[in-house]
C-alpha angles and dihedrals in degrees: 000000000000124000114271113278098235129027110240142164109257135184119231089249091053089048093053089048089056089050091049092051090046089238091126141014132209088260095050092045092050089048088053091055093046090052089054091049092050091048101042109024097076089065104027098040095212095149134052093182126021120199123236103262097225094045091048093055093043092052089057094062114102112261128203114268096017118109112239141185132180096232092113101012108163096356114140109228132179126207130204113257091252093075118094112241118187111247093357121098120254110200103176083219088283137112089227089072100032091122098034110133112177121215094214139036125253111257094255093046087054089053091050091052092047087054090054100254121158112229107219099178154308115282131227118262138185104266111288085348090279101131144041105225102074090226099143113180092197104045103024138273114290112225133209111248091216091058119002092207090065135073120258092214124246173033088275088045101142094045092058093045092049093053094043092054103037095252084127132009091226139353145198126233140168129242126201099151102358104315095141099036098044097057089040089056096044094044097043100245136115120270128182129195105191126209112293108267094021095102125037118247094192109133092019113113107245131235094171123004087201100050110024119119132179120216148147134272113202144156093250141018094249090060091050089053091050093050091047089051089057100044104034095087119135111257112204091194096057112087091208096047113107122207107239134148108274108252123239093233097166093044094054096046093095098044112138114264093200111133096005113152112233127184116210107208113234138158135092093302092060100029092065087075123109109283092236090056092049092048092052092050092048089052088050089055089055089053090056090048089053087055090057098262123143107233120195128180112239128185111239101178087127088075090077092076090045092054091049092049090051090052092051093050095043094052094042094047090047090051089052093050092049100031097123094044091047092051097044104033110017091151091065092068121083113258097252094044092048090052092052094046091049090050088050092050090053092054109117123229088246092055091048093048090050090051090051089049089052088051091055092048093047092051090053092045091051091048090055092041093058092051087069098034132034095206142019118209126191139132117302089216129011092230139029119250112312123213120276093233127059100033135098110238094216092052090047090055091057093045100046097043097050094101099032104043096067090065093052086054090050094039092228127153111260129180130195118205130173111264106167149327135253123241087262090058098254121144123252121206130216116209118213118192133182140172123298111290090014091119092129089052096056090047089050092051092044092050092049091051092046093051090051095050141046102218095105091057094065113097132189117259102239 
């Protein structure tokens, strides 16, 4: 069968329908994605490493002795270049690991392969995942497909770009302070940070052992649920993995939202957002009301301390992970990343302990919060995608993570879905949060919103 006539962004469900109708094969679909990569990657810089097309398709075929399912059979998927991939280099977006070729796959990569996914490549990331702009001085600046003069968000920059442009049907990223949800918001795709401990991080290079999460970036909520179904398997070898019943994420997507109690985050902390962002989120609240939900405004100014504590822990933990490299070769880090690592190294034990105490208090506050409300909705980011030039990367990190970082600190499931566009045509993201282990609930709410709106159907003209 020939390659598909026209490159396009497809959902996993649409892809399987093409397979069923014999209008495409795994090979033709993969070829379609590789054509998009060849056409767009030179300018958008979504990928650091692209797989050999023939080898990628061949690796997807079931092999004797390897467990296999059909959950993702023939689906082209990209993974952030923090995930170990056997025989394929994993750079962490850094020159320190430019020649790093792992011998084994990360746990979640193994699960993708067992499900039949085709790995098309390793996506660009802000250096060592410590940043949200995607401006990587070593592997090229990642660019937003809606406006190439703007950032795509980060640190899972390339994964969001790849999904938004059809270079991959779905992708995996990591999230320590918002690194899945921020690029999802700025690139107009879906991004999910699951509950801490839900998805194994074994074989994923760490930024913070205390805050790192692995999750999907997709074109729709259903695809995010499917990917979470595949990767959220308990890993007994991962110290952070928690044994819980695997959720039925697909089965609960269509649960009735009638009568659900939703808190709309308000207060000075949120109201400082761009007016267009606030308007889009308020309109999203009306959509939930039209679905029969009970929406109540709730002041969330307490999140400011949570965001600051997350920053302290992220930078300090990152400095611990990279302490030898920072001491011996500081000049090999990009300027913004080096500044943040050095700030982290200067953090006193007292400051760190106080941040951990804030984490404990925030977890308890969230536990109590979600006894009164089933969901919290608010902007994913306070602004749409800023320009690449003219901004300080460290300041951008503080600005863009203010609404996402608190839920890394608390370890709660948080989903970003498209909820509007600015007058300049830039995507706006809605963040939906629920209690710990309520991953199926946030996907349910996101799916209900998505089915009631058209925002997710808009694609960049690239």
